C-alpha positions as CSV (number, residue, x, y, z in Angstrom):
1,M,29.2,-4.4,-36.0
2,I,31.4,-1.5,-36.9
3,A,30.9,0.0,-33.5
4,V,32.0,-3.2,-31.8
5,L,35.1,-3.4,-34.0
6,G,35.9,0.2,-33.2
7,L,35.5,-0.4,-29.5
8,V,37.8,-3.5,-29.6
9,L,40.3,-1.5,-31.7
10,G,40.2,1.4,-29.3
11,V,40.8,-0.9,-26.3
12,V,43.7,-2.6,-28.0
13,V,45.3,0.7,-29.0
14,G,44.8,2.0,-25.5
15,V,46.4,-1.0,-23.9
16,L,49.3,-1.0,-26.2
17,T,50.1,2.7,-26.1
18,R,49.3,3.3,-22.5
19,P,48.3,7.0,-22.9
20,V,49.1,9.4,-20.1
21,V,46.3,11.6,-18.9
22,P,47.4,15.2,-18.1
23,T,47.1,16.1,-14.5
24,E,44.8,19.1,-15.4
25,V,42.1,16.8,-16.7
26,E,42.5,13.9,-14.2
27,P,39.6,15.1,-12.0
28,Y,37.3,15.2,-15.0
29,L,38.1,11.7,-16.4
30,P,36.0,9.6,-14.0
31,I,33.0,12.0,-14.4
32,A,33.3,11.8,-18.2
33,V,33.5,8.0,-18.1
34,V,30.3,7.8,-16.0
35,A,28.5,10.3,-18.2
36,A,29.6,8.3,-21.3
37,L,28.4,5.0,-19.7
38,D,25.0,6.7,-19.1
39,A,24.7,7.5,-22.8
40,V,25.8,3.9,-23.8
41,F,23.3,2.3,-21.5
42,G,20.6,4.7,-22.6
43,A,21.4,3.8,-26.2
44,L,21.1,0.1,-25.5
45,R,17.8,0.6,-23.8
46,A,16.6,2.7,-26.7
47,R,17.7,-0.1,-29.1
48,L,15.7,-2.7,-27.2
49,D,12.7,-0.3,-27.1
50,G,13.0,0.1,-30.9
51,K,13.6,3.9,-30.5
52,F,17.3,4.1,-31.1
53,S,18.7,7.0,-33.2
54,D,22.4,7.4,-33.9
55,K,22.1,11.2,-34.0
56,V,20.4,11.2,-30.6
57,F,23.1,8.9,-29.2
58,V,26.0,11.1,-30.4
59,V,24.4,14.3,-29.1
60,S,23.6,12.6,-25.8
61,F,27.1,11.1,-25.5
62,L,28.8,14.4,-26.2
63,S,26.4,16.6,-24.2
64,N,26.5,14.3,-21.1
65,V,30.3,14.4,-21.1
66,V,30.6,18.2,-21.6
67,V,27.9,19.1,-19.1
68,A,29.3,16.8,-16.5
69,A,32.8,18.2,-17.0
70,L,31.5,21.7,-16.8
71,I,29.6,21.0,-13.6
72,V,32.8,19.6,-12.0
73,F,34.9,22.5,-13.4
74,L,32.5,25.0,-11.9
75,G,32.6,23.1,-8.6
76,D,36.4,23.3,-8.6
77,K,36.3,27.0,-9.2
78,L,33.8,27.5,-6.4
79,G,35.7,25.2,-4.0
80,V,33.1,22.5,-3.9
81,G,34.4,20.2,-6.7
82,A,34.3,17.0,-4.6
83,Q,30.7,17.5,-3.6
84,L,29.6,18.3,-7.1
85,S,31.6,15.4,-8.5
86,T,29.8,13.1,-6.0
87,G,26.4,14.6,-7.1
88,V,27.1,14.0,-10.7
89,V,28.2,10.4,-10.1
90,V,25.1,9.7,-8.0
91,V,22.7,11.2,-10.7
92,F,24.4,9.3,-13.6
93,G,24.6,6.2,-11.4
94,I,20.9,6.3,-10.8
95,R,20.3,6.7,-14.5
96,I,22.7,3.8,-15.4
97,F,21.0,1.4,-12.9
98,S,17.5,2.5,-14.2
99,N,18.6,1.7,-17.7
100,A,20.2,-1.5,-16.7
101,A,17.0,-2.6,-15.0
102,S,15.0,-1.8,-18.1
103,I,17.6,-3.8,-20.2
104,R,17.3,-6.7,-17.8
105,R,13.5,-6.7,-18.1
106,H,13.8,-6.7,-21.9
107,I,16.3,-9.6,-22.0
108,F,14.9,-11.8,-19.3
109,H,11.2,-10.7,-19.5
110,A,11.1,-10.3,-15.8
């Protein structure tokens, strides 16, 4: 329940304050969001499987975001940032849909 309240509070604060993202980190924000969503869907799946661990979730969340940002940063330095960004989104997208399918099977037993 605390996590849900924190999420609601964070969304409200974000809507009210309208934070500005620095242009230096703009290319990394979508990748970080997709990586974070992967961790969230993985945590929900683990919860339904009865294997959830808050420590694993926090480490997964942070490491997903950092590794994805580093891959895109490296791609930018090598001149292939767009291609690596697409690759990261595809990989995390596949993982998100896989977790979503598992969650659906748990909820609807189908």
